[in-house]
Short mmCIF file of the C-alpha atoms (twelve columns), coordinates in Angstrom:
data_MODEL
# 
_entry.id   MODEL 
# 
loop_
_atom_site.group_PDB 
_atom_site.id 
_atom_site.type_symbol 
_atom_site.label_atom_id 
_atom_site.label_alt_id 
_atom_site.label_comp_id 
_atom_site.label_asym_id 
_atom_site.label_seq_id 
_atom_site.Cartn_x 
_atom_site.Cartn_y 
_atom_site.Cartn_z 
_atom_site.pdbx_PDB_model_num 
ATOM 1   C CA . MET A 1   7.535   -48.904 23.751  1 
ATOM 2   C CA . GLN A 2   9.153   -45.789 22.284  1 
ATOM 3   C CA . ASN A 3   12.502  -44.581 23.477  1 
ATOM 4   C CA . PRO A 4   11.747  -41.720 25.920  1 
ATOM 5   C CA . VAL A 5   14.808  -39.833 24.719  1 
ATOM 6   C CA . LYS A 6   13.580  -39.886 21.111  1 
ATOM 7   C CA . VAL A 7   10.127  -38.803 22.243  1 
ATOM 8   C CA . LEU A 8   11.629  -35.888 24.126  1 
ATOM 9   C CA . ILE A 9   13.759  -34.904 21.143  1 
ATOM 10  C CA . ASN A 10  10.727  -34.989 18.833  1 
ATOM 11  C CA . VAL A 11  8.736   -32.844 21.251  1 
ATOM 12  C CA . VAL A 12  11.556  -30.303 21.474  1 
ATOM 13  C CA . ILE A 13  11.922  -30.206 17.680  1 
ATOM 14  C CA . GLY A 14  8.172   -29.724 17.318  1 
ATOM 15  C CA . LEU A 15  8.147   -26.858 19.801  1 
ATOM 16  C CA . LEU A 16  11.088  -25.217 18.053  1 
ATOM 17  C CA . LEU A 17  9.307   -25.443 14.697  1 
ATOM 18  C CA . VAL A 18  6.157   -23.892 16.168  1 
ATOM 19  C CA . LEU A 19  8.250   -21.127 17.705  1 
ATOM 20  C CA . LEU A 20  10.043  -20.491 14.391  1 
ATOM 21  C CA . VAL A 21  6.765   -20.261 12.455  1 
ATOM 22  C CA . THR A 22  5.325   -17.898 15.076  1 
ATOM 23  C CA . VAL A 23  8.364   -15.623 14.867  1 
ATOM 24  C CA . ILE A 24  8.172   -15.545 11.051  1 
ATOM 25  C CA . VAL A 25  4.461   -14.684 11.147  1 
ATOM 26  C CA . VAL A 26  4.949   -11.924 13.727  1 
ATOM 27  C CA . ILE A 27  7.887   -10.412 11.865  1 
ATOM 28  C CA . GLY A 28  5.911   -10.560 8.632   1 
ATOM 29  C CA . GLN A 29  3.000   -8.558  10.030  1 
ATOM 30  C CA . PRO A 30  2.984   -4.979  8.702   1 
ATOM 31  C CA . THR A 31  3.484   -2.244  11.253  1 
ATOM 32  C CA . LYS A 32  0.308   -0.229  11.689  1 
ATOM 33  C CA . THR A 33  0.875   3.431   10.907  1 
ATOM 34  C CA . SER A 34  -1.201  6.106   12.603  1 
ATOM 35  C CA . TYR A 35  -2.312  8.948   10.363  1 
ATOM 36  C CA . PRO A 36  -3.151  12.519  11.385  1 
ATOM 37  C CA . ALA A 37  -6.785  13.519  11.783  1 
ATOM 38  C CA . LYS A 38  -8.246  15.244  8.741   1 
ATOM 39  C CA . PRO A 39  -9.481  18.796  9.316   1 
ATOM 40  C CA . ASP A 40  -12.878 19.844  7.992   1 
ATOM 41  C CA . PHE A 41  -11.544 22.186  5.354   1 
ATOM 42  C CA . LYS A 42  -14.966 23.601  4.506   1 
ATOM 43  C CA . GLU A 43  -15.325 24.808  8.078   1 
ATOM 44  C CA . LEU A 44  -12.089 26.790  7.839   1 
ATOM 45  C CA . ALA A 45  -12.035 30.297  6.442   1 
ATOM 46  C CA . ALA A 46  -11.061 30.400  2.779   1 
ATOM 47  C CA . GLY A 47  -7.610  31.868  2.359   1 
ATOM 48  C CA . GLN A 48  -4.574  31.492  4.550   1 
ATOM 49  C CA . GLU A 49  -6.268  29.524  7.352   1 
ATOM 50  C CA . ARG A 50  -7.592  26.838  5.033   1 
ATOM 51  C CA . LYS A 51  -4.425  26.819  2.948   1 
ATOM 52  C CA . THR A 52  -2.167  26.352  5.972   1 
ATOM 53  C CA . ALA A 53  -4.323  23.534  7.368   1 
ATOM 54  C CA . PHE A 54  -4.449  21.823  3.995   1 
ATOM 55  C CA . PHE A 55  -0.707  21.924  3.395   1 
ATOM 56  C CA . ASN A 56  0.053   20.830  6.964   1 
ATOM 57  C CA . TYR A 57  -2.270  17.847  6.670   1 
ATOM 58  C CA . MET A 58  -1.375  16.695  3.172   1 
ATOM 59  C CA . SER A 59  2.362   17.146  3.710   1 
ATOM 60  C CA . GLN A 60  2.226   14.589  6.532   1 
ATOM 61  C CA . LEU A 61  0.512   11.999  4.326   1 
ATOM 62  C CA . VAL A 62  2.926   12.639  1.478   1 
ATOM 63  C CA . LYS A 63  5.927   12.338  3.784   1 
ATOM 64  C CA . ILE A 64  4.694   9.038   5.256   1 
ATOM 65  C CA . ASN A 65  4.151   7.487   1.842   1 
ATOM 66  C CA . ASN A 66  7.422   8.820   0.451   1 
ATOM 67  C CA . GLN A 67  9.251   7.278   3.379   1 
ATOM 68  C CA . THR A 68  7.604   3.925   2.663   1 
ATOM 69  C CA . ILE A 69  8.703   4.140   -0.974  1 
ATOM 70  C CA . LEU A 70  12.204  5.198   0.046   1 
ATOM 71  C CA . ASN A 71  12.475  2.219   2.402   1 
ATOM 72  C CA . GLN A 72  11.469  -0.070  -0.456  1 
ATOM 73  C CA . ARG A 73  14.034  1.566   -2.711  1 
ATOM 74  C CA . GLU A 74  16.893  1.151   -0.249  1 
ATOM 75  C CA . LYS A 75  16.021  -2.505  0.349   1 
ATOM 76  C CA . LEU A 76  15.895  -3.166  -3.393  1 
ATOM 77  C CA . LYS A 77  19.260  -1.473  -3.910  1 
ATOM 78  C CA . ASN A 78  20.774  -3.695  -1.235  1 
ATOM 79  C CA . TYR A 79  19.234  -6.817  -2.770  1 
ATOM 80  C CA . ARG A 80  20.543  -5.834  -6.189  1 
ATOM 81  C CA . GLU A 81  24.091  -5.895  -4.854  1 
ATOM 82  C CA . GLN A 82  23.614  -9.503  -3.733  1 
ATOM 83  C CA . ALA A 83  21.310  -10.589 -6.568  1 
ATOM 84  C CA . ASN A 84  23.155  -13.866 -7.096  1 
ATOM 85  C CA . ASP A 85  22.881  -14.864 -3.440  1 
ATOM 86  C CA . LEU A 86  19.334  -13.933 -2.470  1 
ATOM 87  C CA . TRP A 87  17.368  -16.135 -0.106  1 
ATOM 88  C CA . TRP A 88  13.998  -17.291 -1.420  1 
ATOM 89  C CA . TRP A 89  12.076  -14.740 0.667   1 
ATOM 90  C CA . GLN A 90  14.334  -11.941 -0.565  1 
ATOM 91  C CA . HIS A 91  13.769  -13.071 -4.147  1 
ATOM 92  C CA . ASN A 92  10.007  -13.111 -3.527  1 
ATOM 93  C CA . TYR A 93  10.157  -9.600  -2.077  1 
ATOM 94  C CA . VAL A 94  11.864  -8.301  -5.224  1 
ATOM 95  C CA . VAL A 95  9.436   -10.055 -7.578  1 
ATOM 96  C CA . ASN A 96  6.425   -8.835  -5.572  1 
ATOM 97  C CA . ARG A 97  7.676   -5.249  -5.658  1 
ATOM 98  C CA . ALA A 98  8.280   -5.532  -9.395  1 
ATOM 99  C CA . GLN A 99  4.693   -6.709  -9.938  1 
ATOM 100 C CA . GLU A 100 3.413   -3.953  -7.662  1 
ATOM 101 C CA . TYR A 101 5.172   -1.433  -9.876  1 
ATOM 102 C CA . GLY A 102 3.889   -2.903  -13.129 1 
ATOM 103 C CA . ILE A 103 6.785   -5.184  -14.107 1 
ATOM 104 C CA . GLU A 104 5.402   -8.702  -14.548 1 
ATOM 105 C CA . LEU A 105 8.414   -10.653 -15.799 1 
ATOM 106 C CA . PHE A 106 11.309  -9.656  -13.552 1 
ATOM 107 C CA . ASP A 107 14.667  -11.422 -13.726 1 
ATOM 108 C CA . VAL A 108 17.004  -10.740 -10.774 1 
ATOM 109 C CA . ALA A 109 19.939  -11.554 -13.051 1 
ATOM 110 C CA . ASN A 110 18.930  -8.906  -15.589 1 
ATOM 111 C CA . SER A 111 20.508  -5.502  -14.969 1 
ATOM 112 C CA . ASN A 112 17.971  -3.760  -17.215 1 
ATOM 113 C CA . ASP A 113 15.125  -5.106  -15.097 1 
ATOM 114 C CA . TRP A 114 16.742  -3.659  -11.965 1 
ATOM 115 C CA . ASP A 115 17.216  -0.290  -13.695 1 
ATOM 116 C CA . LYS A 116 13.550  -0.240  -14.720 1 
ATOM 117 C CA . LEU A 117 12.371  -1.163  -11.224 1 
ATOM 118 C CA . LEU A 118 14.482  1.445   -9.431  1 
ATOM 119 C CA . ASN A 119 13.375  4.023   -11.998 1 
ATOM 120 C CA . ARG A 120 9.828   3.461   -10.718 1 
ATOM 121 C CA . VAL A 121 10.376  2.903   -7.003  1 
ATOM 122 C CA . ASP A 122 11.192  6.461   -6.026  1 
ATOM 123 C CA . ILE A 123 9.692   9.420   -4.220  1 
ATOM 124 C CA . VAL A 124 7.300   12.050  -5.567  1 
ATOM 125 C CA . PRO A 125 8.444   15.532  -4.512  1 
ATOM 126 C CA . ALA A 126 6.227   16.999  -1.810  1 
ATOM 127 C CA . SER A 127 5.889   20.365  -3.562  1 
ATOM 128 C CA . MET A 128 4.390   18.777  -6.654  1 
ATOM 129 C CA . ALA A 129 2.071   16.471  -4.697  1 
ATOM 130 C CA . LEU A 130 0.778   19.331  -2.553  1 
ATOM 131 C CA . ALA A 131 0.279   21.693  -5.480  1 
ATOM 132 C CA . GLN A 132 -1.609  19.046  -7.445  1 
ATOM 133 C CA . SER A 133 -3.783  18.014  -4.519  1 
ATOM 134 C CA . ALA A 134 -4.712  21.633  -3.803  1 
ATOM 135 C CA . ASN A 135 -5.454  22.229  -7.467  1 
ATOM 136 C CA . GLU A 136 -7.462  19.045  -8.021  1 
ATOM 137 C CA . SER A 137 -9.460  19.124  -4.759  1 
ATOM 138 C CA . ALA A 138 -10.083 22.876  -4.385  1 
ATOM 139 C CA . TRP A 139 -8.100  22.842  -1.130  1 
ATOM 140 C CA . GLY A 140 -9.915  19.754  0.104   1 
ATOM 141 C CA . THR A 141 -13.437 21.165  -0.385  1 
ATOM 142 C CA . SER A 142 -14.507 19.536  -3.671  1 
ATOM 143 C CA . ARG A 143 -17.340 17.009  -3.730  1 
ATOM 144 C CA . PHE A 144 -14.910 14.255  -4.675  1 
ATOM 145 C CA . ALA A 145 -12.541 15.096  -1.818  1 
ATOM 146 C CA . VAL A 146 -15.252 15.417  0.825   1 
ATOM 147 C CA . LYS A 147 -17.318 12.368  -0.145  1 
ATOM 148 C CA . GLY A 148 -14.703 10.136  -1.748  1 
ATOM 149 C CA . HIS A 149 -11.332 11.179  -0.271  1 
ATOM 150 C CA . ASN A 150 -10.128 11.883  -3.809  1 
ATOM 151 C CA . TYR A 151 -7.551  14.675  -3.693  1 
ATOM 152 C CA . PHE A 152 -5.832  14.158  -7.037  1 
ATOM 153 C CA . GLY A 153 -8.665  13.815  -9.540  1 
ATOM 154 C CA . GLN A 154 -7.985  10.120  -10.154 1 
ATOM 155 C CA . TRP A 155 -10.297 8.295   -12.523 1 
ATOM 156 C CA . CYS A 156 -11.457 4.672   -12.496 1 
ATOM 157 C CA . TYR A 157 -13.173 2.674   -15.241 1 
ATOM 158 C CA . LYS A 158 -15.308 0.010   -13.555 1 
ATOM 159 C CA . LYS A 159 -18.998 0.863   -13.272 1 
ATOM 160 C CA . GLY A 160 -19.781 1.949   -9.707  1 
ATOM 161 C CA . CYS A 161 -16.133 2.447   -8.728  1 
ATOM 162 C CA . GLY A 162 -16.637 6.135   -8.046  1 
ATOM 163 C CA . PHE A 163 -18.673 9.231   -8.886  1 
ATOM 164 C CA . VAL A 164 -20.059 9.896   -12.345 1 
ATOM 165 C CA . PRO A 165 -18.897 13.408  -13.355 1 
ATOM 166 C CA . LYS A 166 -21.772 15.760  -14.048 1 
ATOM 167 C CA . GLN A 167 -20.172 16.972  -17.279 1 
ATOM 168 C CA . ARG A 168 -18.878 13.633  -18.585 1 
ATOM 169 C CA . ASN A 169 -18.764 13.506  -22.385 1 
ATOM 170 C CA . ALA A 170 -21.231 11.279  -24.226 1 
ATOM 171 C CA . GLY A 171 -19.828 7.782   -24.602 1 
ATOM 172 C CA . ALA A 172 -17.268 8.214   -21.830 1 
ATOM 173 C CA . VAL A 173 -17.232 5.526   -19.141 1 
ATOM 174 C CA . HIS A 174 -14.782 6.888   -16.593 1 
ATOM 175 C CA . GLU A 175 -15.786 7.786   -13.039 1 
ATOM 176 C CA . VAL A 176 -13.986 9.832   -10.398 1 
ATOM 177 C CA . ALA A 177 -12.529 7.269   -8.018  1 
ATOM 178 C CA . LYS A 178 -13.578 6.832   -4.380  1 
ATOM 179 C CA . PHE A 179 -11.082 5.952   -1.655  1 
ATOM 180 C CA . ALA A 180 -11.532 4.608   1.855   1 
ATOM 181 C CA . SER A 181 -9.250  7.311   3.253   1 
ATOM 182 C CA . PRO A 182 -7.159  10.310  2.171   1 
ATOM 183 C CA . MET A 183 -4.028  8.135   2.408   1 
ATOM 184 C CA . GLY A 184 -5.600  5.798   -0.118  1 
ATOM 185 C CA . SER A 185 -5.771  8.701   -2.529  1 
ATOM 186 C CA . VAL A 186 -2.138  9.660   -1.866  1 
ATOM 187 C CA . LYS A 187 -0.934  6.086   -2.403  1 
ATOM 188 C CA . SER A 188 -2.925  5.735   -5.625  1 
ATOM 189 C CA . TYR A 189 -1.603  9.055   -6.924  1 
ATOM 190 C CA . MET A 190 2.029   8.127   -6.287  1 
ATOM 191 C CA . GLN A 191 1.493   4.665   -7.773  1 
ATOM 192 C CA . ASN A 192 0.050   6.321   -10.865 1 
ATOM 193 C CA . ILE A 193 3.018   8.684   -11.206 1 
ATOM 194 C CA . ASN A 194 5.444   5.805   -10.707 1 
ATOM 195 C CA . THR A 195 3.916   3.292   -13.120 1 
ATOM 196 C CA . HIS A 196 1.730   4.872   -15.809 1 
ATOM 197 C CA . LEU A 197 3.190   5.229   -19.292 1 
ATOM 198 C CA . ALA A 198 1.961   8.844   -19.406 1 
ATOM 199 C CA . TYR A 199 4.579   9.812   -16.810 1 
ATOM 200 C CA . LYS A 200 7.563   7.966   -18.266 1 
ATOM 201 C CA . SER A 201 9.248   11.284  -19.086 1 
ATOM 202 C CA . LEU A 202 8.694   12.486  -15.506 1 
ATOM 203 C CA . ARG A 203 10.402  9.371   -14.154 1 
ATOM 204 C CA . GLN A 204 13.293  9.941   -16.542 1 
ATOM 205 C CA . LEU A 205 13.687  13.516  -15.282 1 
ATOM 206 C CA . ARG A 206 13.786  12.134  -11.738 1 
ATOM 207 C CA . GLN A 207 16.325  9.483   -12.667 1 
ATOM 208 C CA . ASN A 208 18.546  12.123  -14.259 1 
ATOM 209 C CA . LEU A 209 18.492  14.122  -11.035 1 
ATOM 210 C CA . ARG A 210 19.446  10.987  -9.095  1 
ATOM 211 C CA . ALA A 211 22.357  10.349  -11.456 1 
ATOM 212 C CA . GLN A 212 23.598  13.904  -10.911 1 
ATOM 213 C CA . ASN A 213 23.115  13.630  -7.138  1 
ATOM 214 C CA . LYS A 214 20.699  16.568  -7.225  1 
ATOM 215 C CA . THR A 215 17.573  17.179  -5.148  1 
ATOM 216 C CA . ILE A 216 14.358  15.901  -6.719  1 
ATOM 217 C CA . THR A 217 12.058  18.928  -6.921  1 
ATOM 218 C CA . GLY A 218 8.520   19.555  -8.073  1 
ATOM 219 C CA . LEU A 219 9.611   22.376  -10.358 1 
ATOM 220 C CA . ALA A 220 12.027  20.022  -12.093 1 
ATOM 221 C CA . LEU A 221 9.493   17.208  -12.551 1 
ATOM 222 C CA . ALA A 222 6.355   19.232  -13.331 1 
ATOM 223 C CA . ASP A 223 7.108   19.234  -17.062 1 
ATOM 224 C CA . GLY A 224 6.446   15.502  -16.964 1 
ATOM 225 C CA . LEU A 225 2.808   16.169  -16.021 1 
ATOM 226 C CA . ILE A 226 1.900   17.284  -19.528 1 
ATOM 227 C CA . GLN A 227 -0.614  14.414  -19.863 1 
ATOM 228 C CA . TYR A 228 -2.074  14.657  -16.355 1 
ATOM 229 C CA . SER A 229 -4.759  17.095  -17.460 1 
ATOM 230 C CA . GLU A 230 -6.577  17.895  -20.665 1 
ATOM 231 C CA . LYS A 231 -5.251  21.433  -20.175 1 
ATOM 232 C CA . ARG A 232 -1.744  20.131  -20.963 1 
ATOM 233 C CA . GLN A 233 0.841   22.933  -20.747 1 
ATOM 234 C CA . VAL A 234 -1.606  25.282  -19.033 1 
ATOM 235 C CA . TYR A 235 -1.921  22.725  -16.223 1 
ATOM 236 C CA . VAL A 236 1.860   22.319  -15.948 1 
ATOM 237 C CA . ASP A 237 2.235   26.097  -15.688 1 
ATOM 238 C CA . GLU A 238 -0.493  26.245  -13.011 1 
ATOM 239 C CA . ILE A 239 1.286   23.642  -10.884 1 
ATOM 240 C CA . LYS A 240 4.620   25.413  -11.214 1 
ATOM 241 C CA . GLN A 241 3.010   28.723  -10.288 1 
ATOM 242 C CA . MET A 242 1.363   27.199  -7.215  1 
ATOM 243 C CA . ILE A 243 4.711   25.765  -6.106  1 
ATOM 244 C CA . ARG A 244 6.449   29.116  -6.512  1 
ATOM 245 C CA . TYR A 245 3.696   31.285  -5.025  1 
ATOM 246 C CA . ASN A 246 3.290   29.086  -1.946  1 
ATOM 247 C CA . LYS A 247 7.041   28.444  -1.612  1 
ATOM 248 C CA . LEU A 248 6.379   24.711  -1.615  1 
ATOM 249 C CA . ASP A 249 9.809   24.009  -3.052  1 
ATOM 250 C CA . ASN A 250 11.110  24.495  0.502   1 
ATOM 251 C CA . LEU A 251 9.609   21.054  1.226   1 
ATOM 252 C CA . ASP A 252 11.769  19.350  -1.387  1 
ATOM 253 C CA . THR A 253 14.744  18.554  0.797   1 
ATOM 254 C CA . ALA A 254 17.827  16.531  -0.073  1 
ATOM 255 C CA . GLU A 255 16.941  13.920  2.583   1 
ATOM 256 C CA . TYR A 256 15.207  11.930  -0.156  1 
# 
């Protein structure tokens, strides 16, 4: 016959383990974020009414995603300071973020790896994001925005991943990407800016502003968009003009 005291102890230990696992699972669940309802931009009068609704809506999505990125950045900065004493779950968090931002072989003991990661995990100025989304989606009324929630003209390269452009060049295989929601488009756009080789110079401009403790603005980073469009410098100038004309630089606050 088993010792009743040992049986009781084993039961208590088992219950404590179940409770610990439950707490870990609950804490690990992502918090569900509620997003604002999307207006029907085509139903709004072209001009100031549509423009105001578009900027109000998109600015909320941009702010939410920038805050998520900023939270990641602050956590990574804290983990960097204790890189030699990270718990296994903290180490996994860092490695997962590195992979998410296109860095496959990340070494927590390598200072250069940390510099590269923090160069990528950073905000995209609201003025630039709003100007580009307005430009690329015709103020939310383009076919790709209405039917595929694509507000930034993103491409994809897997057959059936999106819409085939009507004027696609012979031999080209790209499609205009579809997203499940407008936020999906915003997240993809920021991920593209933060990881693609084409925007390495933009990220360097941003890093320089960080080093000088200056506000990260769309006007300052727009020069790094030279490869975003086939129009090259003409596109950069268009984005800058849209920022200035609509006074979008007022959205680029020092809080980031």
